[in-house]
C-alpha angles and dihedrals in degrees: 000000000000125000095260092053091048091053092049091048092050091049091052092049090049092051091048093051095045101041108028110037112094118250095031126083116347116202094229091055098050118089115219095184148171132192099230098170094133097041097096092048092048093052093045088054092054105267110149116203118206136193115203088346094306118119113234138160109275094239090054092053092055091045090052090056098052102267111151104171134058123197120205128185123219125206121193101231109346118192102189104016124073099224102107125133097271094048093046094048090051092053093044092052092052092048091048091053089056093051100257121146114230133228113192116208115202113201094180088214140086089243142013116334117196140133092293097048138019104172119191112238112261090242090061099039100114099037124123119237092263091049090048092052090052092047091052091050095047095043092049092046094047096046092048088052089051091054091046093050089052092052089245102111116165120245090207134018128201112204101214134353122260092338099177087125096038131254141263094033135245094016096051100026117139145262093015100048107043094141091054092044092051091051091050092050092048090050091052093050092047088051092054092051093044090052091055092048106175094355122099107276121230126246115272120230128199108204127201134158104235103100092140098041119078094179096054092041091052093046092052100043095041089056094042091050091051086070092056093236112176114230136143111206137040112218121198133185116223122193108151096215088059107024104038140245130335088255089056089052092048093049092052095046089054091047095048094046093051098038103043105022090220130134112256131209128186089224096180128033137139143158133200125257091197129036112288118119100028105049093117103027138045116277127220087227131011112270091241134109089265093047091050090053092049090050094056091045090056096044091050092047091053093048091050090053095054110132119262094016087282095138102094106173155316129250122197112217116238102332094165116058129112101312097221089060099043122070090170095054130104097240132076129228091283094048096256120141118262123222091264090074089069098057094103097040091094091052098048109030123083 
């Protein structure tokens, strides 16, 4: 048996062990996801997405390749970005009709919220801490009701985006304001449950960006858990040029699964199909269409192998925007799908 055949045999054995044995990963529980928050805007502006040269709606292309979850961000009152409540409900309704599950991503800002910035919405700018807590509760409750009334209820909600340094700065900025931050998070979670009223509430995700860093992950979640905050899923971002190697990712997934006994999702990941991040340093994979595909294969393999069946999915970040602007997307310059779109075909087709 030559080396290539041995590798293929090992891959088949791995897939059998992970996907077929009872008590491990169940297809209905595993999120094959994409953050498609800009998809509607891209198509409205004339971008045509194609699969094997055939033009199709973007959502259909992802559905055809086994994707079963959509992630959508929500800004409070955006001025330049499209992701307001009306836009997001419209996208969620369309995805729901096609059978997608839906993860709603609250940024609690009018624009991008991430570790470097967590701007308070303009409408809340002059509020006291107590008023801000109430505003978070009411806004979360009322927007959840709006999704429910539109028959587009989320299956999972993340309260804040990459909140390793807190949210709604300066009131909830970390590490100085943990008490404030905890009250804001509790208010958001209460708002989700209040919006659902008697209906079955969604799972709650806490999302940070330290997938390759055990120490920072432990510092954050040990402190968060000291406040007895009730959540269901740990979300992590993983971009190798920021968060470290695949071994770093693996080490932290093992740590989180064993330490916290929570389900874990790599809720943001991506890799370039043309040179971008690794022009002056060695890359873990070539920044080519084939290298991009290999990257997602490896990330997914590592998530599937998380101890205790705690690895519950992978979401690619913004794979469907105008191709000429997006080196991390899943479409080439002409709008045709790249090889990375096929990673989950072998898991979902029969």
